[in-house]
LUMGU-787277 format. One record per residue: residue in one letter; x, y, z of N, C-alpha, C in turn. Coordinates in steps of 0.1 Angstrom, whole numbers, plus 2048, in hexadecimal, padded with zeros to 3 digits. Layout:
// residues N
AXYZXYZXYZ;...
// end
This chain:
// residues 547
M42823DD4C42D245D4143423CD37;A43023CD2B437234D21444238D1D;G446245D1945324AD16457255D1F;S463256D24466260D2E472269D29;Y471276D2C47B27FD28482284D35;Y48F287D3349728DD3F49429BD41;T48F29FD4C48D2ADD504942B0D5D;P49F2B8D5C4A72BBD6849E2C1D73;S49F2BDD7F4982C3D8A49F2D0D8E;V4972DAD9349D2E6D9749C2E7DA6;E4A82E6DAD4A82E6DBB4A72F4DC0;A4A42F5DCD4A2302DD44AF30ADD2;G4AD317DCE4B8320DCD4BF31FDC0;E4BA317DB74C0314DAA4B8319D9F;S4BD320D954B6326D8A4B331BD80;A4A931ED774A6314D6D4B2313D63;S4B931ED614C431ED574D0316D5D;D4D2317D6B4DD30FD714DA301D70;S4CD2FDD724C92EFD724CA2EAD64;A4C72F2D5A4C82EDD4C4D62EAD48;E4E02F2D4E4EE2F0D4A4F22E2D4F;K4EC2DDD594F02D0D5F4EB2C4D57;K4E22C7D4E4DD2BCD464E72B6D3C;P4EA2A9D3C4F42A4D334F22A7D25;Q4FC2A9D1E4FB2ACD104F42A1D08;S4EC2A4CFF4E529ACF74EF292CEF;V4EE285CEF4F727DCE74F2279CDA;T4E627ACD74E0277CCA4D227DCC9;E4CE27ECBD4C0284CBB4B7278CBA;V4AE277CC44A526BCC4497270CC7;Y48E26CCBF48026FCC147A264CCA;V474268CD546E25ECDE46025CCDB;S45D250CD744F24DCD344724BCE0;Q43A24BCDF431249CEA42823CCE7;V42D231CE9426224CE741E221CF4;S41121ECF240921BCFD40E20FD05;R40B20FD12410205D1B40C1F6D16;P3FF1F4D133FC1E6D0E4041E2D02;K4051EBCF840D1E8CEC41C1E5CF0;L4211EDCF942F1EBCFD4311DED04;L4281DAD0C4291CDD134291C1D09;V4201C2CFF41F1B8CF442C1B8CEC;F4301C4CE943D1C6CE14481BFCE9;Y4481C1CF64531BDCFE4551ADCFE;I44A1A7CFD44A198CFC451194CEF;G44D19BCE4453199CD746219CCD8;A4661A7CDF4741ABCE047C1A0CE7;L47619ACF247D18FCF9480183CF0;I476180CE7478175CDE483178CD4;T483185CCF48C189CC549B188CCB;I49D18DCD74AA18DCDD4AE17FCDF;F4A5176CE44A9168CE64AD162CD9;I4A5162CCE4A815BCC34B4160CBB;T4B616DCBB4C2172CB44CF16FCBB;N4CF16ECC84DB16ACD04DD15BCCF;Y4D2154CCF4D3145CCE4DA142CC1;L4D7148CB64DD145CA94EC149CA9;A4F0152CB24FE157CB250714CCB5;V503143CBE50D139CC350812ACC0;V4FC128CBB4F811ACB9500112CB0;P508117CA651110EC9E51A106CA7;A51E10BCB2527104CBB5220F6CBF;S5140F4CBE50E0E8CC250E0DECB7;F5100E1CAB5100D7CA051C0D7C97;F5270DBC9C5340DBC945360CDC8F;V5350C3C975390B5C9352F0B0C89;Q5220B3C8B5170AEC825180B5C74;A51D0C1C7451E0C9C675290C3C5E;V5320BCC6453D0B7C5C5390ADC51;E52F0A5C5452A09BC4A5260A1C3D;P51D0ABC3D5180B1C315220BCC2C;W52A0C2C345320CEC305400CBC2F;G5450C0C345530BDC3355B0C1C3F;I5670BBC4056F0BDC4C5760CAC4D;D5750D2C4257C0DFC435720EAC49;V5680E6C5055F0EFC575670F8C61;S565105C6056B10EC69561112C73;S56210DC80558110C8A55711FC8D;M562126C8D562135C9055A13CC85;W55C138C79554140C6E54513DC6F;M542131C7353412DC7552D137C7F;Q53413BC8852F145C92532153C8E;G53F156C8A543163C8853C16AC7C;A538163C72531169C6652416FC6B;Y51C168C7351016EC7851217AC80;L51C17AC8951F185C91524192C8A;I52A190C7E52F19BC765221A3C71;G51919CC6C50C1A2C675051A9C73;Y5041A2C7E4FD1A7C8A5031B4C8E;V5101B4C915171C0C965161CCC8D;A5181C9C805181D4C7650B1DBC75;F5001D6C784F31DCC754EB1E1C82;V4F11DFC8E4E91E3C9A4E91F2C9A;L4F41F9C984F4208C994EE20EC8D;P4F120AC814EA211C754DB210C76;T4D6206C7D4C7205C7D4C1211C84;L4C8218C8D4C3224C934BF22EC89;R4C722FC7E4C5239C744BB233C69;F4BB226C674B2220C5E4A3222C63;S4A1221C70494223C7548F231C75;E49823BC75494248C7449024BC65;L497245C5C495247C4E488240C49;F487233C4D47C22BC47471228C51;G47322BC5E46A228C6846D21BC6F;S469219C7C46D20DC83466201C7D;L459202C794521F7C744581F1C68;A45B1FAC5E4611F5C5146F1EFC54;T4771F5C5C4841F1C5F4841E3C66;F47B1E2C7047B1D5C774761CAC6E;W46C1CDC664671C2C5D4711BEC52;F4791C8C4E4841C5C4448E1BBC4B;G4921BEC5749B1B6C5E4951A8C61;L4881A8C6548219BC68481192C5B;V47D198C5047C190C4448A18BC3F;A494193C404A118FC3D4A6184C46;F4A3185C534A717BC5D4A016EC5A;V49316EC5748C161C5449115BC47;I492163C3D49715DC304A4157C31;F4AE15EC374BB159C374BD14EC42;T4B414DC4B4B3142C554B1135C4D;G4A6136C444A312AC3C4AE126C33;V4B312FC2B4BD12BC214CA128C28;A4CE12EC334DA12AC3A4D911CC3F;G4CE118C454CC10BC4A4CC100C3F;H4C9104C334C90FBC274D60FBC20;A4E0102C254ED104C1E4F40F6C1B;K4FA0F5C105010E9C0C5100E9C0F;T5160F4C125240F5C155260FEC21;A5310FDC28534106C33536114C2F;Y53C116C2353E123C1E53112AC1B;T527123C1551A129C1251312CC1F;F514123C2950E125C36513132C3C;D520134C3C52613FC4252114CC3C;V52114DC2F51C159C2850D15CC2B;L505152C2B4F7154C2E4F5157C3C;R4FD152C454FC155C534FF164C55;S50816AC4E50B178C504FF181C4C;L4F817DC424EC184C3D4E0182C48;Q4E0176C4D4D7173C584DA17DC64;G4E717FC674EB188C714E6196C6F;V4E619AC634E11A8C5F4D31AAC64;G4CA1A0C614BD1A1C654BB1A1C74;A4C4198C7B4C4198C894C81A5C90;G4D21ABC8A4D61B8C8F4CC1C3C8E;I4C51C3C834BA1CDC814AF1CBC8A;M4AA1BFC8C49F1BCC954A31BFCA3;S4AE1BBCA74B31BDCB54B41CCCB9;S4B91D3CAF4BB1E2CB24AE1E9CB3;I4A41E5CAB4971EBCAC4901E8CB9;V4901DBCBE4891D8CCA4901DDCD6;V49D1DDCD64A41E3CE24A11F2CE3;R4A21F9CD84A0207CD849220BCDC;L488204CD747A208CDA476205CE8;V47B1F9CEE4781F6CFC47E200D05;A48B204D0349220DD0B48C21BD0A;T48821FCFE48222CCFC47522ED04;N46D224D0445F224D0945E21FD18;A46821AD1D467215D2B466221D35;S45E220D3F45D22AD49468229D53;D46B233D5B476233D65474227D6E;R468224D7346621AD7D46720CD77;S46420AD6A4641FDD654701FAD5D;R479203D5B485202D5248D1F6D56;S4901F4D634991E9D674931DCD64;L4861DBD6547F1CED624801CBD53;F47E1D5D4B4801D3D3C48E1CED39;V4981D5D3F4A61D2D3C4A91C4D41;A4A41C0D4D4A61B3D524A11A8D49;G4951AAD4448F1A0D3B49719ED2E;L49C1A9D284A41A8D1C4B11A2D1E;C4B81A5D2A4C419FD2D4C2190D2F;A4B818CD364B517ED384B3176D2B;A4AC17DD224A9177D154B6175D0D;Q4BF17FD0E4CC17DD074D5172D0E;L4D5172D1B4DC167D224D6159D1E;F4C9158D1D4C314CD1A4C6148D0C;G4C6151D034C914ECF54D7149CF3;V4E0150CF94EE14BCF84F113ECFF;G4EB13DD0B4EE132D144E7125D0F;A4DB126D0A4D311AD074D6115CF9;A4DE11CCF14E0118CE34E710ACE2;H4F0107CEB4F70FACEA4EE0EFCEF;T4E50F2CF84DB0E8CFD4D10E4CF2;I4CB0EECEC4C10ECCE14C80E6CD5;G4D20EDCD14D90E9CC44DF0DBCC6;G4E50D8CD24EB0CBCD44E10C0CD3;K4D50C2CD84CB0B7CD74C60B5CC9;L4C40C0CC14C00BECB34CB0B8CAB;A4D80BBCAE4E30B6CA74E40A6CA9;L4E20A2CB54E3094CB84D808CCB2;D4CC093CB04C108CCA94C208CC9A;G4CD091C954CF092C874C809DC80;K4C50A7C884BD0B3C834C40C0C86;F4D20C0C834D90CCC874D50D8C7F;R4D00D6C734CB0E2C6B4BF0E9C72;W4B80E1C794AD0E7C804B10F0C8B;S4BE0F0C8F4C30F9C994C2107C93;I4C3108C854C2115C7E4B4118C7A;Y4AD10EC744A010FC70496114C7B;L499110C87491113C9348E122C94;A49712AC90495138C9248A13EC89;A488138C7D47E13EC7447013DC7A;P46A132C7E45D133C8445C13BC91;I46613BC99466143CA5465152CA2;A46B156C9646A164C9345C169C90;A45215FC8E444164C8C43F16BC98;A444167CA443F16DCB044217CCB1;P44F180CAF45218FCAE44A196CA3;A44818FC98441195C8D433199C91;I42C191C9941F193C9D41E19DCA9;L42719ACB34271A2CC042C1B0CBF;C4361B2CB643D1BFCB54361C9CAC;T42F1C4CA34291CDC984201D8C9E;P4171D5CA740E1E0CAC4151ECCB2;A41F1E9CBA4271F4CC04301FBCB6;L4351F4CAC43D1FACA2435204C99;I428201C9741F20AC9041E217C97;S41D216CA541C222CAD42922ACAE;D434223CAC44122ACAD444233CA1;K43F23FCA2440248C9744F24DC95;R451250C8845E256C8545F264C8A;P46B269C8C46D277C8F466280C85;P46128CC8945B295C7F466299C74;R463298C6846C29AC5D4702A9C5C;T47C2ACC5B4812BAC594872BBC4B;E4872B0C4448C2B0C364852A5C2E;S4862A5C2147F29BC1948628EC1A;F47E283C16484276C17490275C0E;V49027BC0349C27ABFA4A8280C01;Q4A628CC074B1292C0E4B6289C1A;S4AD283C214B127AC2C4B926EC26;L4B4269C1B4BB25EC154C9262C11;L4CB26EC0B4D8272C074E1275C12;R4DB279C1E4E427CC2A4E7270C32;F4E2264C2E4E5258C364F4256C36;D4F9250C4150724EC4350C241C3C;Y50C241C2F510235C2751F232C2A;V52723CC2A53623AC2C538235C3A;G53223AC44534235C5152F227C53;T524223C4D51F216C4D52920CC46;A52E210C3B538208C34545206C3C;L54A211C42556210C4A554207C56;L548208C5C5451FFC685451F1C63;L53E1EEC5953D1E0C5454B1DBC50;G5531E3C495601DFC445691DCC50;S5691E5C5A5721E3C6556E1D6C6D;V5611D4C6F55C1C8C765611BBC6E;I55F1BBC615631AFC595721ADC5A;M57A1B7C595891B5C5958D1B1C67;L5881B7C7158D1B3C7F5891A5C82;T57C1A2C7E577194C8157F18AC79;T58118DC6C589183C64597181C69;G59D18CC6D5AB18BC725AC183C7F;T5A3185C885A317EC9559F16FC93;V59616CC8959215FC8759E157C80;F5A415EC765B0157C705BB155C79;G5BD15EC835C915DC8B5C9151C94;G5D3149C935D513CC9A5CD131C95;N5C5133C8A5BD129C845C2126C76;E5BC12EC6C5C112CC5E5CF131C5C;H5D313CC635E0142C625E6145C70;K5F3146C705FA149C7C5F7158C80;W5F815BC8D5F5169C91600172C8B;S60B16DC89616176C83616177C74;S60C170C6E60C170C5F60717EC5A;A60C181C4E60818EC485F918FC46;T5F2184C435E4184C415DC189C4D;V5E0183C595D9187C655DD195C6A;I5E9199C695EE1A6C6D5E71B1C65;C5E71AFC575E11B9C4F5D21BAC51;L5CB1AFC535BC1B0C565BA1B8C63;I5C11B5C6D5BF1BBC7A5C31CAC79;V5CE1CDC735D21DBC715C81E3C69;F5C41DEC5E5BA1E5C565AC1E6C5D;G5A91DCC6559D1DDC6D59D1E8C77;C5A91E9C7E5AB1F4C885AB202C81;V5B1202C755B120FC6E5A3212C69;G59C208C6458E20AC6058520FC6B;N58720AC7758020EC8358321DC87;A590220C8659422EC8958E238C7E;A58E233C7258823BC6757923DC69;F573232C6E564233C7056223EC7B;L56923EC86567248C9056A256C8C;L575258C84578265C7E56E26AC75;W569261C6C55E265C63552269C6B;E54E261C75542265C7C544272C83;R550275C88552282C8F55328EC87;F55928DC7B55C299C7355529AC66;M55128FC6054C28FC5253D28BC51;A538282C5952B27DC57520288C59;K517289C5050C292C5150228EC5C;R500281C5D4F727CC674FD26FC6C;A506270C7650E264C7A505259C80;I50924CC7D502241C8350823EC91;F514243C9351A242CA151E250CA5;N516256CAE518263CB2524264CBB;I52E26CCB853A26CCC0538272CCE;A52D279CCF52927ECDD528273CE7;W524267CE252325BCEB530259CF2;L53B25CCEB54825ACF154C264CFC;H54426ECFD546278D0853D276D14;E53426CD1352B269D1E53225FD27;H539264D3254225CD3A53B24FD3F;N52F251D45529245D4B52423BD41;L520240D3551C237D2B52822FD26;Q534236D2554022FD21543223D2B;V543226D3754621CD4253D210D40;C530213D3E526208D3D5281FFD31;V52A206D2552B1FED195381F6D19;V5431FBD1F54F1F3D1F54D1E7D28;N5461E9D335431DED3C53A1D3D35;I5301D8D2D5281CFD265301C7D1C;L53A1CED165431C7D0C54A1BBD13;F5501BDD1E5581B3D255501A8D2B;M5441ACD3053B1A1D36536198D2A;S53319ED1F52E196D1453918DD0F;M545191D0E550188D0A55017BD13;V54D17DD2054D172D29541169D27;F53516ED2752A165D2752815ED1A;F52C165D0E52C15ED02536152D01;A542155D0654C14BD0654913FD10;H544142D1B540138D2553612ED1E;S52C134D1752112CD11526123D06;V531127CFF53611FCF4541115CF8;Y54A11AD00556112D03555109D0F;V54D10BD1854B101D235450F4D1D;P53B0F5D155360E8D0F5410E1D07;I54A0E8D015560E2CFA55E0DBD03;L5600E0D0F5680D9D1A5610CCD1D;Y5540CCD1F54D0C0D2254E0B5D16;I54E0BAD0A54E0B1CFF55C0ABCFD;T5660B4CFD5740AFCFA57B0A9D06;A5790AED125810A9D1D57909ED25;R56C09ED24564095D2C55C08BD24;G55D08CD16557082D0E547082D0D;L54108DD1153208ED1152E091D02;D52108DCFF51C091CF251809FCF3;T5140A4CE75120B3CE65060B7CEE;A4FB0AFCEE4EF0B3CF64F20B3D05;E4F90A9D094FC0A8D175050B3D1C;A50F0B6D135180C2D165100CFD18;G5060D0D0F4FD0DCD104F60DDD1D;K4F10D1D214E90D1D2E4F20D5D3A;K4FF0D2D395080D6D445090E5D46;T5060ECD3B5070FBD3C4FA101D42;A4F00F9D444E30FED494E4106D56;P4EC101D604ED109D6C4F2117D6A;Y4FB119D60500126D5E4F6130D58;W4EF12CD4D4E6135D474D9136D4E;A4D512BD554C812CD5C4C9135D68;V4D4134D704D613CD7B4D914BD77;S4E014DD6C4E215BD674D5161D63;M4CC15AD5D4BF160D5A4B7164D66;G4B715BD704B015ED7D4B616AD84;A4C416BD844CB176D8A4C7183D83;A4C6182D754C218ED6E4B5194D72;L4AB18BD7349E18FD7749E194D86;I4A518ED8F4A6192D9C4AC1A0D9D;A4B61A3D954BD1B0D944B31BAD90;G4AB1B7D854A11C0D804971C4D8B;I4921BAD924881BDD9D48E1C5DA8;A49A1C2DAC4A11CADB64A21D9DB2;L4A71DBDA64A91E9DA149C1F0D9F;R4911E9D9D4841EFD9C4801F6DA8;F4841F1DB44801F7DC048C1FFDC6;K4981FDDC24A3204DC84AE206DBD;A4AC211DB54B5213DAA4C4215DAF;R4C621ADBB4D321DDC04DB210DC1;L4D5204DC14DC1F8DC24E31F4DB5;A4E21FCDAB4E71F7D9E4F61F5D9E;R4FE1FFDA350C1FDDA35111F2DAD;P50B1F2DB950F1E6DC250C1D9DBC;V5011D8DB54FD1CBDAE5081C7DA4;V50C1D1D9C5171CFD925231C9D99;W5281D0DA45341CCDAB5321BEDB1;F5271BCDB75251AFDBE5241A4DB3;G51E1A6DA851D19CD9E52A199D98;L5321A4D9553F1A1D8F54919AD98;I54819DDA5551196DAF54D187DAF;I540184DB053C176DAF541170DA3;G53F176D97543171D8A55116ED8A;I55A177D8F568175D8E56C16AD97;V567169DA356B15FDAD568151DA8;F55B14FDA4556142DA155A13DD92;S55C147D89561143D7C57013ED7E;G577145D86585140D89585133D90;L57D131D9957C124DA1578119D97;Y56E11BD8F569111D8657410CD7D;Y57C114D78586110D6E59210AD75;T592108D8259D101D8959A0F3D8B;I58D0EFD895890E1D8B58E0D8D80;P5950CDD8359A0C4D7958F0BDD71;A5930B7D6658A0B1D5D5820A6D64;K58909ED6C582093D73580097D81;A5770A1D835730A6D9056D09BD98;T57009BDA556A091DAE55C095DB1;S5580A1DB054B0A6DB45460AFDA9;E53D0A9DA15370B1D9652D0BCD9C;S5270B9DA751E0C3DAD5260D0DB1;K5320CEDB553B0DADB953D0E2DAC;E5410DBDA15440E2D955370EAD90;R52C0E3D905200EAD8B51C0F5D94;A51E0F4DA151B0FFDAA52410BDA7;Y531109DA453A114DA153511BD94;Y531113D8A52D118D7D520120D7F;A51711BD8750A122D8950D12FD90;L51612FD9A51913CDA151F146D98;A528141D8E52D14AD84522150D7C;G518148D7850C14DD71504157D79;L504155D864FD15FD8F50316CD8E;G51116DD8F518179D8E515180D81;M516179D7651417FD69506184D67;G4FC17DD6C4EE182D6A4EB18FD72;L4F118FD7E4EF19CD864F61A8D80;S5031A6D7D50B1B1D785071B6D6A;Y5041ACD615001B0D544F31B8D53;T4EA1B4D5B4DD1BBD5C4DF1C9D62;A4E61CAD6D4E71D7D734EF1E1D6B;I4FA1DCD645021E6D5B4FA1EAD4F;S4F11E1D4A4E91E5D3E4DF1EFD42;Y4DA1EED4F4D01F8D544D7205D56;L4E3205D5B4EB211D5D4EE218D50;A4F1211D464F3217D394E821FD34;Q4DC21BD364D0222D324CD22ED3A;I4D022ED474CD23AD4F4D9243D50;S4E4240D484F0249D494EE254D3F;V4E3255D384E1260D2E4D3266D31;P4D0271D2B4C3276D2C4B826CD28;L4AD26CD2F4A4261D2D49E25FD1F;E49D26BD18498269D0A4A2263D01;E4AF261D064B925ACFE4BC24CD02;A4B4247D0B4B623AD114B622FD06;G4AE231CFB4AD228CF04BA226CE9;S4C0232CE64CD231CDF4D822BCE8;A4D822FCF54E2229CFE4E021ACFF;A4D3215CFF4D1207CFF4D6200CF3;V4D5206CE74DA200CDB4E9200CDB;V4EF20ACDF4FE20ACE05031FFCE9;G4FC1FECF55001F3CFE4FE1E5CF8;Y4F31E4CF14F01D7CEB4FA1D4CE0;F4FE1DECD85081DDCCE5151D8CD4;L5191DECDF5261D9CE65241CBCEB;S5181C7CEF5171B9CF45191AFCE8;I5151B2CDC5171A9CD15261AACCD;V52C1B6CCD53A1B7CCA5421AFCD4;G53E1B0CE15451A8CEC543199CE9;G537195CE5535187CE253E182CD7;M54018ACCD549186CC2557186CC7;L55C190CCE569190CD356C184CDD;G562181CE5564177CEF566169CE8;L55D166CDE55E15ACD756C159CCF;V570164CC957D163CC2589163CCB;L58916BCD559516CCDE59715FCE6;Y58C159CEB58D14DCF2592142CE9;Q58D141CDD591137CD45A0139CD1;A5A4145CCE5B2148CCB5BB144CD6;C5B7147CE35BF143CEE5C0134CF0;L5B412ECEE5B311FCEF5BC118CE4;K5BB11ECD85C3118CCD5D2119CD0;S5D7124CD55E5126CD85E911CCE3;R5E111BCED5E4111CF85E4103CF4;L5DB0FFCEB5DA0F2CE65E70EFCDE;I5EC0F8CD65F80F6CCE6040F4CD7;M6050FCCE26100FBCEB6100EECF3;N6040EACF76030DFD006020D1CF9;M5FC0D1CED5F90C4CE76010C1CDA;D6070CBCD460F0C9CC861A0BFCCB;P6220C0CD562D0B6CD86280A8CDA;I61C0A7CE0616099CE2612093CD5;F60C09BCCD607096CC0612092CB7;K61D09ACB7629097CAE63008ACB3;S62F086CBF63607BCC563006ECC1;N62406ECBB61D061CB761A061CA8;V61C055CA261B054C9360C058C8F;F603052C975F5054C935F1063C96;L5F5068CA25F0075CA65F7080C9D;S60307DC9760A086C8F60208AC82;S5F8081C7F5EF084C735E508FC76;F5E4092C835DB09EC875E40AAC88;N5E10B4C815E90C1C825E20CAC8B;V5E70CAC985E10D2CA25E10E1C9E;R5EB0E6C975EB0F4C945E00F8C8A;T5DB0EFC835D00F3C795C30EDC7E;M5C20E6C895B60E0C8D5AC0EBC92;D5A00EAC8E5950F2C935900ECCA0;I5890F3CA85830EECB45790E2CB1;A5720E4CA65690D9CA15710CCC9E;A57D0CEC985850C3C9458A0BCCA1;L58D0C4CAB5910BECB85860B5CBE;E57A0BACBD56F0B2CC256E0A5CBA;M56F0A6CAD56D09ACA4578090CA6;S584095CAA58F08BCAB58F083CB8;G586086CC158507FCCD583070CCC;A57906CCC357705ECC2583056CBC;S58905DCB2595057CAC5A1055CB6;L5A205FCBE5AD05ECC85AB053CD2;E59E052CD659B048CE059D03ACDB;H59B038CCE59C02BCC85AB027CC5;Y5B3031CC05C002ECBC5CB030CC6;V5C903ACD05D403CCD95CE03DCE7;P5C8032CEC5C1032CF95CB035D05;K5D8031D035E2033D0E5E5042D10;M5E4049D055E8057D055DD061D09;L5D105BD0A5C5064D0C5C606BD19;P5CB065D245CC06DD315D5079D30;L5E0078D295E9083D275E308DD1E;I5DC089D135D6092D0A5CB09AD11;G5C3092D195B8099D215BD0A3D2B;E5C90A0D315CF0A9D3B5D30B6D34;K5DA0B5D295DE0C0D225D30C8D1C;L5C80C1D175BD0C8D125B60D1D1D;V5B40CBD285AD0D2D335B60DDD38;A5C30DBD385CC0E6D3C5CB0F2D32;S5C90EFD255C70F9D1B5BA101D1D;L5B00F9D205A20FFD225A2108D2F;H5A8103D3A5A910BD465B0118D44;T5BC117D3D5C3123D3B5BB12DD33;T5B4128D295AC131D215A0137D29;F59912FD3058D134D3759013DD43;I59D13DD475A0146D525A1154D4E;L5A0156D4059E164D3B59216BD41;T589163D4557D169D4C581172D57;V58A16FD5F58E176D6B593184D67;P59D186D5E5A1194D5B59619CD53;F58E195D4B58319CD445791A2D4E;L57519AD5756B19FD615721A8D6B;G57E1A5D6E5851AED775871BCD71;F5891BDD6458A1CAD5D57C1D1D5E;A5721CAD5C5641CFD5C5611D5D6A;L5661CDD755641D2D8256B1DFD85;L5781E0D8057F1EDD825781F8D7A;M5731F6D6E56C200D67560205D6E;T5591FCD7554D200D7C55020AD87;V55C20AD8D55F214D97560222D91;L562223D84563230D7E555236D7B;Y54A22FD7D53D234D7B53A23FD85;K53724BD7F535257D88526258D8C;H524255D98516255D9E510263D9D;R51826ED9F51227BDA050E280D92;N51327BD87510280D7A504279D74;N4FE26FD7B4F3268D754E6271D73;P4E1272D674D627BD654C8276D68;A4C7269D6B4BA263D6F4B7267D7D;N4AC26ED7F4A8273D8C4A6268D96;N4A225CD9149E252D9A4AA24ADA0;I4B624ED9D4C1247DA34CA251DAB;N4C725EDAB4CE267DB34CA268DC1;
// end
């Protein structure tokens, strides 16, 4: 069956009306299309490529910070190179649900794809870091639209029996995109082709264009109950603007904090306060004023869905941060080049991908394993992430370090796949598409928060540990640790080695101490996700195949 609808079973001695009362309240109005199985499978391949390439672009600037300095200048802000893209991405995942109802899935997807390809080309050709950041945000808009369409259509049309396999593949593609970005981008950067780290996405986008179009043609819009003009007038423009505004302000505030401005500065405080107020205004507008909300407040009343998406948020914070900041540890503390540092992360993302696929296969045959798999994966992730970050910079056994890192990836792959699956089966089956989009939206929000919060913590620890050392030396005092970007830290390595070789052991010790303190955030983040999973109510699950 291509698309499935939730139909409550009537047990012996139970009336149809009693059974109907047990059906969870609808959380959104979703029309379930019936895409044929062959078209869905072809579409799914295109969806995997879409999720891979859009997540790859989210973190790939971390691989060419140093190389970008030559054409763009030393004032490159590494966080903005990543954050600008994520702003556009986050802001347009949810509104795309309504865009597709208004214009159709095909037209919406192609609009996003064309925007993505165009701004990929012009962003890669940017002459300044500022221009690059602005164009990256527009590139992110296209990525958000494309991702929302493919996630929704796959989840909507997946059958009960194959749902876990579809979910596992998409999770593996996301983990691969985030994890392999430093490896691919690092190699291109060292070959003097760092712009191709961005350009690469344009030709790859041809695959989704070809593979996804047949199914999108079959994905019909809901039957119209009003004219196109009426639908256009009823679109939630205010809600979309409030969502975009709050995302921009919160991201700007957290990026500025500890970097361009102190956390206690009026600039940072005002941006964060206004961002929080904007977010509250968005929710209030959606609840009381919006004629056709892009964020249905009823989602907040679905207990199991809440648990799942909060878990997705915290897990995403961890695997995005692992994929960006572990290579930085290898570059800054161990003196590896960018490409080699990227290779060191391969055990993490390769094992996490394999674990995601294994989880999908296991849930295909035994859906009841979903919650135990989440618990098991999170426990593994917590234990081995904590152990990994206790290993000193000059570890006597690199194999031990890589084993810990790989096992942390194993935990992430298992738990992330299982919780994403639970999110989709936590609502009536005809609404699995919307639940999948909400979950994916929170994964990108989590990625953004993870990158920002880990850097903020790292920056504060660097200032505390290294500022006294730098001030004690005439040469080092020329480096202002309080204003140094992570990219500047990487670039300063060669200079430090040349001018202050005697102080390098102490600097390395303090640098690693700062990194370890930062990365141990993984333990409370995953620990909170583990506690949230306990709140998942097994008896309220509407999917018949897990009861």
